[in-house]
C-alpha positions as a Python dict, from the first residue, in 0.01 Angstrom:
ca = {
    (1, 'M'): (0, 0, 0),
    (2, 'A'): (169, 56, 336),
    (3, 'K'): (149, -214, 604),
    (4, 'L'): (213, -259, 975),
    (5, 'Y'): (474, -528, 1039),
    (6, 'F'): (560, -692, 1370),
    (7, 'Y'): (895, -871, 1387),
    (8, 'Y'): (902, -1065, 1713),
    (9, 'S'): (1137, -1305, 1887),
    (10, 'A'): (1297, -1406, 2213),
    (11, 'M'): (1605, -1220, 2345),
    (12, 'N'): (1930, -1208, 2146),
    (13, 'A'): (1776, -1303, 1813),
    (14, 'G'): (1906, -995, 1632),
    (15, 'K'): (1591, -780, 1629),
    (16, 'T'): (1778, -451, 1659),
    (17, 'T'): (2036, -561, 1404),
    (18, 'T'): (1754, -637, 1161),
    (19, 'L'): (1594, -298, 1231),
    (20, 'L'): (1920, -114, 1167),
    (21, 'Q'): (1980, -312, 849),
    (22, 'S'): (1633, -215, 727),
    (23, 'A'): (1704, 152, 803),
    (24, 'Y'): (2033, 125, 613),
    (25, 'N'): (1860, -32, 314),
    (26, 'Y'): (1613, 258, 296),
    (27, 'A'): (1890, 517, 330),
    (28, 'E'): (2095, 348, 60),
    (29, 'R'): (1808, 408, -180),
    (30, 'G'): (1776, 774, -85),
    (31, 'M'): (1468, 715, 129),
    (32, 'R'): (1409, 868, 472),
    (33, 'T'): (1318, 676, 786),
    (34, 'L'): (1223, 763, 1142),
    (35, 'I'): (1343, 531, 1420),
    (36, 'L'): (1145, 535, 1744),
    (37, 'T'): (1277, 391, 2071),
    (38, 'P'): (1131, 393, 2425),
    (39, 'R'): (1285, 643, 2666),
    (40, 'L'): (1318, 380, 2938),
    (41, 'D'): (1578, 184, 2738),
    (42, 'T'): (1901, 381, 2785),
    (43, 'R'): (2150, 93, 2753),
    (44, 'A'): (2314, 259, 2449),
    (45, 'G'): (2234, 614, 2562),
    (46, 'E'): (1910, 808, 2531),
    (47, 'G'): (1794, 841, 2172),
    (48, 'V'): (2035, 577, 2040),
    (49, 'V'): (1950, 234, 1902),
    (50, 'A'): (2246, -6, 1906),
    (51, 'S'): (2290, -374, 1829),
    (52, 'R'): (2520, -622, 1999),
    (53, 'I'): (2738, -640, 1686),
    (54, 'G'): (2818, -268, 1690),
    (55, 'L'): (2561, -112, 1457),
    (56, 'R'): (2393, 204, 1590),
    (57, 'A'): (2169, 490, 1481),
    (58, 'D'): (2003, 796, 1628),
    (59, 'A'): (1637, 762, 1719),
    (60, 'R'): (1347, 966, 1851),
    (61, 'V'): (1253, 862, 2204),
    (62, 'F'): (895, 815, 2319),
    (63, 'T'): (712, 755, 2646),
    (64, 'R'): (388, 566, 2696),
    (65, 'E'): (204, 899, 2708),
    (66, 'D'): (319, 1016, 2363),
    (67, 'D'): (87, 1020, 2062),
    (68, 'L'): (297, 847, 1795),
    (69, 'L'): (71, 951, 1507),
    (70, 'A'): (121, 1314, 1614),
    (71, 'S'): (497, 1253, 1647),
    (72, 'V'): (518, 1118, 1293),
    (73, 'R'): (310, 1404, 1155),
    (74, 'E'): (538, 1651, 1333),
    (75, 'D'): (845, 1483, 1183),
    (76, 'V'): (697, 1499, 832),
    (77, 'A'): (605, 1866, 874),
    (78, 'R'): (958, 1947, 990),
    (79, 'N'): (1169, 1721, 769),
    (80, 'G'): (959, 1630, 466),
    (81, 'E'): (833, 1306, 319),
    (82, 'L'): (886, 994, 526),
    (83, 'D'): (927, 650, 371),
    (84, 'C'): (922, 424, 676),
    (85, 'V'): (884, 425, 1055),
    (86, 'L'): (1086, 169, 1253),
    (87, 'V'): (1010, 95, 1618),
    (88, 'D'): (1265, -68, 1850),
    (89, 'E'): (1158, -254, 2168),
    (90, 'A'): (798, -243, 2048),
    (91, 'Q'): (679, -459, 2338),
    (92, 'F'): (683, -141, 2549),
    (93, 'L'): (418, 31, 2336),
    (94, 'S'): (79, 94, 2491),
    (95, 'K'): (-242, -31, 2331),
    (96, 'A'): (-320, 325, 2222),
    (97, 'Q'): (21, 363, 2060),
    (98, 'V'): (-18, 45, 1856),
    (99, 'W'): (-347, 188, 1728),
    (100, 'Q'): (-170, 516, 1648),
    (101, 'L'): (94, 327, 1449),
    (102, 'S'): (-185, 157, 1256),
    (103, 'D'): (-308, 509, 1171),
    (104, 'V'): (42, 600, 1048),
    (105, 'V'): (-8, 314, 801),
    (106, 'D'): (-376, 364, 717),
    (107, 'V'): (-402, 744, 723),
    (108, 'L'): (-51, 860, 627),
    (109, 'D'): (27, 558, 405),
    (110, 'V'): (369, 514, 568),
    (111, 'P'): (484, 157, 643),
    (112, 'V'): (569, 77, 1005),
    (113, 'L'): (818, -195, 1103),
    (114, 'A'): (797, -278, 1474),
    (115, 'Y'): (1050, -506, 1644),
    (116, 'G'): (1009, -654, 1989),
    (117, 'L'): (972, -940, 2231),
    (118, 'R'): (650, -1140, 2229),
    (119, 'T'): (643, -1251, 2595),
    (120, 'D'): (800, -1155, 2926),
    (121, 'F'): (998, -1366, 3176),
    (122, 'R'): (672, -1517, 3307),
    (123, 'G'): (560, -1627, 2963),
    (124, 'E'): (294, -1354, 2942),
    (125, 'L'): (237, -1113, 2656),
    (126, 'F'): (359, -756, 2680),
    (127, 'E'): (86, -500, 2611),
    (128, 'G'): (250, -371, 2294),
    (129, 'S'): (313, -721, 2163),
    (130, 'Q'): (-42, -831, 2238),
    (131, 'Y'): (-194, -562, 2018),
    (132, 'L'): (70, -585, 1748),
    (133, 'L'): (-10, -956, 1722),
    (134, 'A'): (-378, -864, 1696),
    (135, 'W'): (-357, -572, 1455),
    (136, 'A'): (-41, -601, 1243),
    (137, 'D'): (-78, -684, 875),
    (138, 'N'): (227, -907, 876),
    (139, 'L'): (380, -1111, 1160),
    (140, 'V'): (740, -1226, 1120),
    (141, 'E'): (926, -1442, 1369),
    (142, 'I'): (1301, -1381, 1403),
    (143, 'K'): (1441, -1710, 1528),
    (144, 'T'): (1711, -1790, 1779),
    (145, 'I'): (1833, -2105, 1953),
    (146, 'C'): (1802, -2236, 2310),
    (147, 'H'): (2113, -2382, 2476),
    (148, 'T'): (1945, -2722, 2432),
    (149, 'G'): (1959, -2679, 2052),
    (150, 'R'): (1584, -2628, 2012),
    (151, 'K'): (1424, -2312, 1879),
    (152, 'A'): (1402, -2054, 2159),
    (153, 'T'): (1061, -1893, 2200),
    (154, 'M'): (1060, -1793, 2569),
    (155, 'V'): (1265, -1560, 2789),
    (156, 'V'): (1393, -1630, 3141),
    (157, 'R'): (1508, -1354, 3377),
    (158, 'V'): (1806, -1451, 3592),
    (159, 'D'): (1978, -1307, 3897),
    (160, 'E'): (2352, -1244, 3938),
    (161, 'H'): (2406, -1615, 4009),
    (162, 'G'): (2229, -1734, 3695),
    (163, 'R'): (1920, -1851, 3884),
    (164, 'A'): (1576, -1803, 3729),
    (165, 'V'): (1367, -1518, 3871),
    (166, 'T'): (993, -1583, 3882),
    (167, 'D'): (869, -1266, 4055),
    (168, 'G'): (915, -895, 3997),
    (169, 'P'): (801, -615, 3768),
    (170, 'Q'): (729, -702, 3406),
    (171, 'V'): (965, -433, 3276),
    (172, 'E'): (1326, -450, 3389),
    (173, 'I'): (1582, -341, 3130),
    (174, 'G'): (1876, -574, 3082),
    (175, 'G'): (2079, -774, 2836),
    (176, 'N'): (2267, -1102, 2839),
    (177, 'D'): (2341, -1062, 3210),
    (178, 'R'): (1969, -1067, 3299),
    (179, 'Y'): (1790, -1265, 3030),
    (180, 'V'): (1829, -1602, 2859),
    (181, 'S'): (1626, -1729, 2562),
    (182, 'V'): (1504, -2086, 2591),
    (183, 'S'): (1263, -2330, 2430),
    (184, 'R'): (912, -2371, 2571),
    (185, 'A'): (1001, -2717, 2704),
    (186, 'E'): (1309, -2578, 2881),
    (187, 'F'): (1108, -2283, 3013),
    (188, 'K'): (865, -2525, 3180),
    (189, 'K'): (1152, -2713, 3347),
    (190, 'I'): (1316, -2392, 3466),
    (191, 'M'): (992, -2252, 3610),
    (192, 'A'): (943, -2583, 3792),
    (193, 'G'): (1296, -2564, 3935),
    (194, 'E'): (1413, -2869, 3743),
    (195, 'S'): (1682, -2709, 3525),
    (196, 'A'): (1878, -2455, 3735),
    (197, 'V'): (2221, -2606, 3666),
    (198, 'E'): (2168, -2608, 3293),
    (199, 'L'): (2046, -2249, 3304),
    (200, 'Q'): (2355, -2133, 3495),
    (201, 'Q'): (2573, -2303, 3234),
    (202, 'A'): (2380, -2127, 2958),
    (203, 'V'): (2430, -1786, 3120),
    (204, 'L'): (2805, -1813, 3175),
    (205, 'P'): (2911, -1799, 2807),
    (206, 'L'): (2679, -1500, 2754),
    (207, 'D'): (2833, -1311, 3047),
    (208, 'A'): (3182, -1375, 2912),
    (209, 'S'): (3109, -1239, 2565),
}
């Protein structure tokens, strides 16, 4: 029986690497996958999913207005049987799109593996993550480490000087130069302005990589 999976984490935990490895595993067994990625994320080029370690694959882009159940049906009609749908940056899904992905599972009997952030730089849930947490059959945390050595569960947005940003739009595409993963305890200190120096030190090695 197909299921809807949500693999969530903070930044730089290897979500996209895990997605691409899953796609490779399916392909190695002669099974076909469809990778979906939001149009607004063009860091690797439109319609390309790429990891920090060099893995990449072509993907079908979507906007918040797209019906993903219809997109999957169209793909099946054009290319034949589909064994799995993989969604990169799933936090950018709309509520309606998460429901549509649940229909891909329940109506088409195709498993869906969605990968994304749980919370934004203010510690608040993204819309897509909120409903994946509510409706997914399986929730899997992909873990990463804070510069303090604790498990990182939160994301901090930083400016060009490595200072925490507390205001601004929820969605702002960026990588190591804009976001740092930290523990909840460290997140509280940073938001209170008590840990700016440590945060700057944590950003510098990321910028140099």
